[in-house]
C-alpha positions as CSV (number, residue, x, y, z in Angstrom):
1,X,3.9,3.4,21.1
2,X,6.4,1.8,18.6
3,X,4.9,-1.7,19.3
4,X,1.4,-0.4,18.7
5,X,2.4,1.3,15.5
6,X,4.2,-1.9,14.3
7,X,1.2,-4.0,15.0
8,X,-1.2,-1.8,13.1
9,X,1.1,-1.3,10.1
10,X,1.8,-5.0,10.0
11,X,-1.9,-5.9,10.1
12,X,-2.4,-3.8,7.0
13,X,0.8,-4.2,5.1
14,X,1.5,-7.9,5.5
15,X,-1.6,-8.9,3.4
16,X,-0.4,-6.5,0.7
17,X,3.0,-8.1,0.7
18,X,1.4,-11.5,0.3
19,X,-0.7,-10.1,-2.6
20,X,2.4,-8.6,-4.2
21,X,3.9,-12.1,-4.4
22,X,0.8,-13.5,-6.0
23,X,-0.2,-10.5,-8.3
24,X,-0.1,-12.8,-11.3
25,X,2.5,-15.0,-12.9
26,X,4.9,-13.4,-15.3
27,X,4.2,-14.2,-19.0
28,X,7.8,-15.0,-19.4
29,X,10.8,-14.9,-17.1
30,X,13.0,-11.8,-17.4
31,X,15.5,-12.1,-20.3
32,X,13.7,-15.0,-22.0
33,X,13.2,-15.0,-25.8
34,X,9.7,-16.0,-26.7
35,X,8.5,-16.7,-30.3
36,X,5.0,-15.9,-31.3
37,X,3.4,-17.0,-34.5
38,X,2.0,-14.4,-36.9
39,X,-0.6,-14.9,-39.6
40,X,-0.5,-13.7,-43.3
41,X,-1.8,-10.3,-42.3
42,X,1.0,-9.7,-39.8
43,X,-1.2,-9.9,-36.8
44,X,0.1,-11.8,-33.7
45,X,-1.5,-15.2,-33.1
46,X,-1.5,-16.5,-29.6
47,X,-0.2,-20.1,-30.1
48,X,-1.7,-23.0,-28.2
49,X,1.8,-24.0,-27.2
50,X,5.2,-22.4,-27.2
51,X,6.8,-21.8,-30.6
52,X,10.4,-22.9,-30.2
53,X,11.6,-22.9,-33.8
54,X,12.1,-19.4,-35.3
55,X,12.8,-20.8,-38.8
56,X,9.3,-22.2,-39.4
57,X,8.7,-20.0,-42.5
58,X,9.7,-21.0,-46.0
59,X,13.1,-19.8,-47.1
60,X,11.5,-17.3,-49.4
61,X,9.5,-15.7,-46.7
62,X,10.9,-12.7,-44.9
63,X,11.1,-13.1,-41.1
64,X,11.7,-10.1,-38.9
65,X,13.1,-11.1,-35.5
66,X,12.4,-7.7,-33.8
67,X,13.5,-7.5,-30.2
68,X,11.4,-5.2,-28.0
69,X,12.1,-4.3,-24.4
70,X,9.2,-4.6,-21.9
71,X,9.2,-2.4,-18.8
72,X,7.8,-3.5,-15.4
73,X,4.3,-2.0,-16.1
74,X,3.9,-3.8,-19.4
75,X,4.8,-1.2,-21.9
76,X,6.6,-2.4,-25.0
77,X,9.4,-0.1,-26.1
78,X,11.2,-0.4,-29.5
79,X,14.8,0.2,-28.5
80,X,15.8,1.4,-31.9
81,X,13.2,4.1,-32.6
82,X,12.3,4.5,-28.9
83,X,8.7,4.4,-29.9
84,X,6.4,3.4,-27.0
85,X,3.6,1.0,-27.6
86,X,1.1,0.8,-24.6
87,X,0.5,-2.9,-24.0
88,X,-0.5,-5.1,-21.1
89,X,0.6,-8.5,-22.1
90,X,3.3,-10.2,-24.2
91,X,0.7,-10.9,-26.9
92,X,-0.2,-7.2,-27.0
93,X,3.5,-6.4,-27.4
94,X,3.6,-8.7,-30.4
95,X,0.6,-7.0,-31.9
96,X,2.4,-3.7,-31.5
97,X,5.1,-4.8,-33.9
98,X,2.7,-3.9,-36.7
99,X,3.6,-0.3,-35.9
100,X,7.3,-1.0,-36.0
101,X,7.8,-3.0,-39.2
102,X,6.0,-4.9,-41.9
103,X,5.6,-8.4,-40.6
104,X,5.1,-11.3,-42.9
105,X,4.2,-15.0,-42.2
106,X,6.8,-16.5,-39.9
107,X,7.6,-15.8,-36.3
108,X,8.5,-12.7,-34.3
109,X,11.0,-13.1,-31.5
110,X,10.4,-10.9,-28.5
111,X,13.1,-10.4,-25.9
112,X,11.5,-9.8,-22.5
113,X,13.7,-7.6,-20.3
114,X,11.3,-7.5,-17.3
115,X,8.4,-9.5,-15.9
116,X,5.1,-8.8,-17.7
117,X,2.1,-9.4,-15.6
118,X,-1.6,-9.9,-16.6
119,X,-3.7,-6.9,-17.1
120,X,-5.0,-5.6,-13.7
121,X,-8.3,-4.8,-15.4
122,X,-9.0,-8.5,-16.0
123,X,-10.5,-10.5,-13.2
124,X,-8.1,-12.9,-11.5
125,X,-8.8,-14.8,-8.3
126,X,-5.6,-13.7,-6.7
127,X,-6.9,-10.1,-6.7
128,X,-9.2,-11.2,-3.9
129,X,-6.3,-12.2,-1.6
130,X,-5.4,-8.9,0.1
131,X,-9.0,-7.5,0.4
132,X,-10.2,-10.9,1.6
133,X,-7.6,-11.1,4.4
134,X,-8.1,-7.5,5.5
135,X,-11.9,-7.6,5.4
136,X,-12.0,-11.0,7.0
137,X,-9.7,-9.9,9.8
138,X,-11.9,-6.9,10.4
139,X,-15.0,-9.0,10.6
140,X,-13.4,-11.6,12.8
141,X,-12.2,-8.9,15.3
142,X,-15.6,-7.1,15.1
143,X,-17.6,-10.2,16.0
144,X,-15.3,-12.2,18.2
145,X,-12.7,-9.8,19.7
146,X,-14.3,-6.4,19.8
147,X,-14.3,-6.0,23.5
148,X,-10.8,-7.4,23.9
149,X,-8.6,-6.6,20.9
150,X,-10.4,-3.5,19.6
151,X,-10.6,-2.0,23.1
152,X,-7.0,-2.9,24.0
153,X,-5.6,-1.3,20.8
154,X,-7.6,1.8,21.4
155,X,-6.4,2.1,25.0
156,X,-2.8,1.5,24.0
157,X,-2.9,4.1,21.2
158,X,-4.5,6.7,23.5
159,X,-2.0,6.1,26.2
160,X,1.0,6.2,23.9
161,X,-0.2,9.4,22.3
162,X,-1.3,11.2,25.4
163,X,-0.2,14.8,25.2
164,X,0.7,14.5,21.5
165,X,-1.4,16.6,19.1
166,X,-1.5,15.5,15.5
167,X,-3.1,18.0,13.1
168,X,-6.5,17.0,11.7
169,X,-5.3,16.3,8.2
170,X,-6.8,12.9,7.6
171,X,-10.0,14.6,6.3
172,X,-7.9,16.0,3.5
173,X,-5.1,13.6,3.0
174,X,-7.6,10.8,2.1
175,X,-8.1,12.6,-1.3
176,X,-4.3,12.6,-2.1
177,X,-4.0,9.1,-3.7
178,X,-7.0,9.5,-6.0
179,X,-5.7,13.0,-7.0
180,X,-2.3,11.4,-7.7
181,X,-3.9,8.6,-9.6
182,X,-5.5,11.1,-12.0
183,X,-2.7,13.6,-12.2
184,X,0.6,11.7,-12.3
185,X,0.0,10.6,-15.9
186,X,-0.5,14.2,-16.9
187,X,3.0,15.0,-15.5
188,X,4.7,12.4,-17.5
189,X,4.6,9.4,-15.2
190,X,4.3,6.1,-17.1
191,X,0.8,4.8,-16.8
192,X,-1.2,1.8,-17.9
193,X,-4.2,3.9,-18.9
194,X,-4.9,7.2,-20.5
195,X,-6.5,10.1,-18.6
196,X,-10.1,9.4,-19.7
197,X,-9.8,5.7,-18.8
198,X,-8.3,6.6,-15.4
199,X,-11.2,9.0,-14.8
200,X,-13.8,6.4,-15.6
201,X,-12.0,3.7,-13.7
202,X,-11.7,5.9,-10.6
203,X,-15.4,7.0,-10.8
204,X,-16.5,3.4,-11.0
205,X,-14.2,2.2,-8.2
206,X,-15.3,4.9,-5.8
207,X,-18.9,4.3,-6.7
208,X,-18.5,0.6,-5.8
209,X,-16.7,1.7,-2.6
210,X,-19.7,3.9,-1.6
211,X,-22.3,1.3,-2.4
212,X,-20.5,-1.2,0.0
213,X,-19.4,1.2,2.7
214,X,-22.4,3.3,3.6
215,X,-25.0,0.4,3.7
216,X,-22.4,-1.5,5.9
217,X,-22.4,1.4,8.4
218,X,-26.2,1.2,8.6
219,X,-26.2,-2.6,8.8
220,X,-23.5,-3.1,11.5
221,X,-24.7,0.0,13.5
222,X,-21.5,0.1,15.6
223,X,-20.8,2.8,18.2
224,X,-17.7,4.9,17.5
225,X,-15.0,4.8,20.2
226,X,-15.7,8.5,21.0
227,X,-19.5,7.8,21.2
228,X,-20.3,10.3,18.5
229,X,-22.7,8.1,16.6
230,X,-23.3,4.5,15.4
231,X,-21.5,4.8,12.0
232,X,-18.2,3.3,13.1
233,X,-17.9,0.1,11.1
234,X,-16.3,0.3,8.5
235,X,-14.1,3.4,8.3
236,X,-15.2,5.5,5.4
237,X,-11.9,7.5,5.3
238,X,-10.0,4.3,5.2
239,X,-11.9,2.6,2.4
240,X,-11.8,5.8,0.3
241,X,-8.0,6.3,0.6
242,X,-7.2,2.6,0.0
243,X,-9.3,2.7,-3.2
244,X,-7.0,5.5,-4.5
245,X,-3.9,3.7,-3.3
246,X,-4.7,0.4,-5.1
247,X,-5.7,2.4,-8.3
248,X,-2.2,3.9,-8.2
249,X,-0.6,0.5,-7.8
250,X,-2.7,-1.0,-10.6
251,X,-2.0,1.8,-13.2
252,X,1.5,3.0,-12.2
253,X,3.1,-0.1,-10.7
254,X,4.4,-0.8,-7.2
255,X,6.8,2.2,-7.2
256,X,4.0,4.8,-7.0
257,X,1.7,2.2,-5.4
258,X,3.9,2.0,-2.3
259,X,3.7,5.7,-1.9
260,X,-0.1,5.5,-2.1
261,X,-0.2,2.7,0.4
262,X,2.0,4.6,2.8
263,X,-0.5,7.5,2.7
264,X,-3.4,5.2,3.1
265,X,-1.9,3.3,6.1
266,X,-1.2,6.7,7.8
267,X,-4.8,7.7,7.3
268,X,-6.0,4.4,8.8
269,X,-3.8,4.9,11.9
270,X,-5.0,8.5,12.3
271,X,-8.6,7.3,12.5
272,X,-7.7,5.1,15.5
273,X,-5.5,7.8,17.0
274,X,-8.2,10.4,16.7
275,X,-10.6,8.0,18.5
276,X,-13.1,7.9,15.6
277,X,-12.6,4.2,14.7
278,X,-11.7,0.8,16.0
279,X,-8.9,-1.3,14.5
280,X,-11.6,-3.6,13.0
281,X,-13.2,-0.7,11.2
282,X,-9.9,0.2,9.6
283,X,-9.0,-3.3,8.5
284,X,-12.4,-3.9,7.0
285,X,-12.3,-0.5,5.3
286,X,-8.9,-1.2,3.8
287,X,-10.3,-4.5,2.3
288,X,-13.3,-2.7,0.8
289,X,-11.0,-0.1,-0.7
290,X,-8.7,-2.6,-2.5
291,X,-11.6,-4.6,-3.7
292,X,-13.4,-1.5,-5.0
293,X,-10.3,-0.5,-7.0
294,X,-10.2,-3.8,-8.7
295,X,-14.0,-3.6,-9.4
296,X,-13.4,-0.3,-11.1
297,X,-10.8,-2.0,-13.4
298,X,-13.2,-4.9,-14.1
299,X,-16.0,-2.6,-15.0
300,X,-14.0,-0.2,-17.1
301,X,-14.3,-1.8,-20.5
302,X,-17.9,-3.1,-20.1
303,X,-19.1,0.4,-19.1
304,X,-17.2,2.0,-22.0
305,X,-18.8,-0.5,-24.4
306,X,-22.3,0.1,-22.8
307,X,-21.9,3.9,-23.1
308,X,-20.2,3.8,-26.5
309,X,-17.0,5.5,-25.2
310,X,-14.0,4.8,-27.4
311,X,-10.5,5.6,-26.1
312,X,-7.1,4.7,-27.3
313,X,-4.3,3.4,-25.1
314,X,-1.8,5.5,-27.1
315,X,-3.8,8.8,-26.6
316,X,-3.0,10.8,-23.5
317,X,-3.0,14.2,-22.1
318,X,0.2,15.7,-20.7
319,X,0.8,18.8,-18.6
320,X,4.5,19.4,-18.1
321,X,5.9,22.2,-15.8
322,X,8.8,24.1,-17.3
323,X,10.8,27.3,-16.9
324,X,11.0,30.0,-19.6
325,X,14.8,30.2,-20.5
326,X,14.5,33.9,-21.4
327,X,12.4,35.3,-18.5
328,X,13.0,32.6,-15.9
329,X,9.2,32.5,-15.2
330,X,7.4,29.2,-14.5
331,X,5.3,27.9,-17.4
332,X,3.0,24.9,-18.1
333,X,3.2,22.9,-21.3
334,X,0.1,21.2,-22.6
335,X,0.2,18.3,-25.1
336,X,-2.5,15.9,-26.4
337,X,-0.8,12.8,-27.9
338,X,-2.7,10.8,-30.5
């Protein structure tokens, strides 16, 4: 049983580990001071090359070398006033200095205290690594090893779990990552996007997931292991739950993302255990889910522009549980930050 579990979890998690290593190069190594030029209006200008001389302004020009810490998800924090500026790149962090001080022609020095990676909402080729490996593996097994590997994994899982009853919770747990993606930010978790943007991104991602998943079931017309119908390939539960898991990673970072992927991997295994899907169904579904989450990120801004929706990265909704100090009763605080 342990070997079977290890094989299934490795097949799903190893591509994710590879993706984590190629999730985009850091803008600057941790602890590196980077100088960015600013124009006469104080706006940050992305230089064609690195600015290495911080004394480029005339002697009579005021230069403000403001150091700002940048956390792992790309949020610039002014360590003096503790003001948080939602940003996604080092250049965005420089732009946020307009809110911290009056910047005149010269340079602004930013001290990077953590790796800042490119915006997940921007298309990058390395975003296709994990979904490509997972979906490609699923297709390869489906076409070339269905009667060997798929059947062997099913028999081993059934034999190892004989007499063991696992509650039928995968039908409900599949909704947990998407629920967490939408709600964690309301409870104070640091997030890349505001609630409205997360809602739109999630709706787009799951729409893409459905557009790919359901037609694929009709096209491949694969019999389920339990013989119930011919809608086995790919696994709908798996693609849905992996969409939510990748959205969590994209918007909250790998800390919450790992929790989402743990839930998603468990759901994928349960589909095999409950004899509703083959291994190839689950692998292909996981690939669809991760790809769909990125598609939601890519489509977010174009769809907002098309529909005329305007949101601000600094505006957010917060729901914070608390206890009334006088009565000891539970309360819920509500805040809308502009």
